[in-house]
C-alpha positions in Angstrom: 139.2 95.7 -12.2 137.2 92.4 -12.4 133.5 91.9 -12.7 133.0 91.8 -8.9 134.0 95.5 -8.9 131.5 96.3 -11.6 128.7 94.9 -9.5 129.7 96.0 -6.0 131.9 99.1 -6.5 130.5 102.2 -4.7 131.8 105.7 -4.3 132.6 106.9 -0.8 129.4 108.1 0.9 128.5 111.5 -0.6 126.1 112.6 2.1 126.1 112.7 5.9 123.1 110.3 5.9 124.9 107.7 3.7 128.1 107.9 5.8 126.2 107.5 9.0 124.4 104.5 7.6 127.7 103.1 6.4 129.2 103.3 9.9 126.0 101.8 11.4 126.0 98.8 9.2 129.7 98.3 9.7 129.3 98.5 13.5 126.4 96.0 13.5 128.2 93.4 11.4 131.5 93.7 13.3 129.6 93.5 16.6 127.7 90.4 15.6 130.9 88.8 14.2 132.7 89.5 17.5 129.8 88.1 19.5 129.7 84.9 17.4 133.1 83.8 18.8 136.2 85.1 20.4 136.2 89.0 20.0 139.7 88.8 18.6 140.3 89.0 14.8 143.4 86.8 15.1 141.2 84.0 16.3 137.9 84.8 14.7 137.8 84.4 10.9 134.3 86.0 10.6 135.4 89.0 12.6 138.7 89.4 10.6 136.7 89.3 7.3 134.2 91.8 8.6 136.9 94.2 9.6 138.7 94.0 6.3 135.4 94.4 4.4 134.5 97.6 6.1 138.1 99.0 6.2 138.0 98.8 2.4 134.9 101.0 2.5 136.7 103.6 4.5 135.1 102.9 7.9 137.3 104.4 10.6 139.3 102.5 13.1 137.3 104.1 16.0 134.0 102.6 14.6 135.6 99.2 14.4 137.1 99.3 17.8 133.9 100.5 19.5 132.0 97.6 17.9 134.5 95.1 19.2 134.6 96.6 22.7 130.8 96.6 22.8 130.8 92.8 22.1 133.5 92.3 24.8 131.3 94.2 27.2 128.6 91.6 27.0 125.9 93.8 25.4 122.6 91.9 25.0 121.8 93.9 21.8 121.0 91.6 18.9 120.0 92.0 15.2 118.0 89.8 12.9 119.0 89.1 9.3 116.6 89.6 6.4 116.8 89.2 2.6 114.6 90.9 0.1 114.5 90.6 -3.7 113.2 93.2 -6.2 112.8 94.4 -9.7 114.1 97.9 -10.2 114.2 100.5 -13.0 115.4 99.7 -16.5 115.5 95.9 -16.0 117.7 96.1 -12.9 117.4 93.3 -10.3 118.2 93.7 -6.6 119.1 91.4 -3.7 119.0 93.5 -0.5 120.2 92.1 2.8 119.3 93.7 6.1 120.5 93.4 9.7 118.0 95.0 12.0 116.4 95.1 15.5 113.0 95.8 13.8 112.2 93.6 10.9 108.9 95.4 10.2 110.7 98.7 9.8 113.3 97.2 7.6 110.8 95.6 5.2 108.7 98.8 5.0 111.7 101.0 4.3 113.1 98.7 1.6 109.7 98.2 -0.1 108.9 101.9 0.0 112.3 102.7 -1.6 111.7 100.2 -4.4 108.2 101.2 -5.2 108.9 104.9 -5.3 111.4 104.3 -8.1 108.9 102.3 -10.1 110.1 98.9 -9.0 108.3 96.0 -7.1 109.3 93.2 -4.9 109.7 89.8 -6.5 112.0 86.7 -6.8 115.2 87.4 -8.7 117.8 85.4 -6.8 118.1 82.8 -9.5 119.7 85.5 -11.7 122.7 85.6 -9.3 125.4 83.2 -8.2 126.7 83.3 -4.6 130.4 83.6 -4.7 133.4 83.9 -2.4 135.5 86.9 -3.5 139.0 88.0 -2.7 140.7 91.1 -4.1 144.3 91.9 -3.1 147.4 93.6 -4.5 149.7 91.3 -6.4 151.0 90.3 -9.8 151.6 86.5 -9.4 148.2 85.4 -10.8 149.5 82.0 -12.1 151.1 81.2 -8.8 148.0 82.1 -6.9 145.8 79.9 -9.1 148.2 77.0 -9.0 148.6 77.1 -5.2 144.8 77.2 -4.7 144.2 74.3 -7.0 146.9 72.2 -5.5 145.4 72.9 -2.1 142.1 71.5 -3.4 140.3 74.8 -3.1 137.2 74.9 -5.3 138.2 77.8 -7.5 135.9 79.4 -10.1 138.2 82.1 -11.5 141.5 83.9 -10.9 142.0 87.2 -12.8 144.6 90.0 -12.8 144.1 93.6 -13.7 145.9 96.9 -12.8 148.0 95.4 -10.0 145.0 93.6 -8.3 144.4 89.8 -8.3 140.8 88.7 -7.9 139.9 85.2 -6.8 136.4 83.8 -7.1 135.7 80.6 -5.2 132.7 78.5 -4.2 131.1 79.9 -1.0 131.9 76.6 0.9 135.6 77.1 0.1 135.8 80.6 1.4 137.5 79.8 4.7 139.9 77.4 3.1 140.8 79.8 0.3 141.4 82.5 2.9 143.8 80.3 4.8 145.7 79.3 1.7 146.0 82.9 0.5 147.2 84.1 4.0 149.4 81.2 5.1 150.8 79.8 1.8 151.0 82.9 -0.3 151.6 85.6 2.4 148.6 87.8 1.6 148.2 89.9 4.6 145.7 92.5 3.4 142.6 92.1 1.3 140.8 94.9 -0.5 137.8 92.5 -0.6 137.2 89.3 1.3 133.5 88.4 1.4 130.8 86.2 0.1 128.5 88.1 -2.2 126.0 87.6 -5.0 127.3 88.2 -8.6 124.8 88.6 -11.5 124.8 85.8 -14.1 124.1 88.3 -16.9 125.0 91.9 -16.1 123.1 94.6 -18.0 123.6 98.2 -19.0 120.9 100.7 -18.5 120.8 103.0 -21.6 117.7 105.0 -21.0 118.7 108.2 -19.1 115.5 108.4 -17.0 115.8 104.7 -16.0 119.4 105.2 -15.2 118.6 108.2 -13.0 116.0 106.2 -11.2 118.4 103.3 -10.7 121.1 105.6 -9.3 118.6 107.3 -7.0 117.3 104.0 -5.7 120.9 102.9 -5.0 121.5 106.1 -3.1 118.3 105.7 -1.0 119.1 102.1 -0.1 122.6 103.2 0.8 121.2 105.6 3.3 119.0 103.1 5.1 120.6 102.0 8.4 118.9 98.6 8.3 120.3 97.7 4.9 123.5 95.7 5.1 124.3 94.7 1.6 122.9 95.5 -1.8 123.6 93.4 -4.9 122.4 94.2 -8.4 122.9 93.2 -12.0 123.8 96.6 -13.5 127.3 97.3 -15.0 128.7 100.4 -13.3 
């Protein structure tokens, strides 16, 4: 598919630890989205987007429903967002978002994972561009692009490949684009609907040892329950 998939595509969790962490981060994000407004996806855009995001990563309906019910029950539990940047193996660059009830633990675990694979913390965010991303089944690429532009949505790119249309928009236009796609074009289900960081210059890691370290680092980060999102610049 499009370049967003090269950056963000991940296989289904291969280990019990990774799957547990996946469900945990889904639960936290859905819970916080539900608490931020009405705990009903029909009336809460953030909640609807969070649900679709985690459904696309094979999070079960039970996990989603429990998180919403927890918010409805008035739980006082809260999480704090964090963002860390790092240089990884083979010229890889990472942006790592956390959602945690213990910021010291989150920082320690992320830093330990990076340094054990030969990387170090440092500023890399200028190598990425924050982008609103929508992926959905369809073939009417030209109609989608024309409708978005005529609706004054700030579109960056619309592509089509293998039965999937990918729309990239300015982050500030995310909600407007979502409304146009749903209401004007009848898109009811999204494979992806999120704001993410895309690399300006994706790279390939050719050295086998560096590639092994990079993949190991991605696996370790994937198993950390405090880690919410991981963005990198490596072509998958």
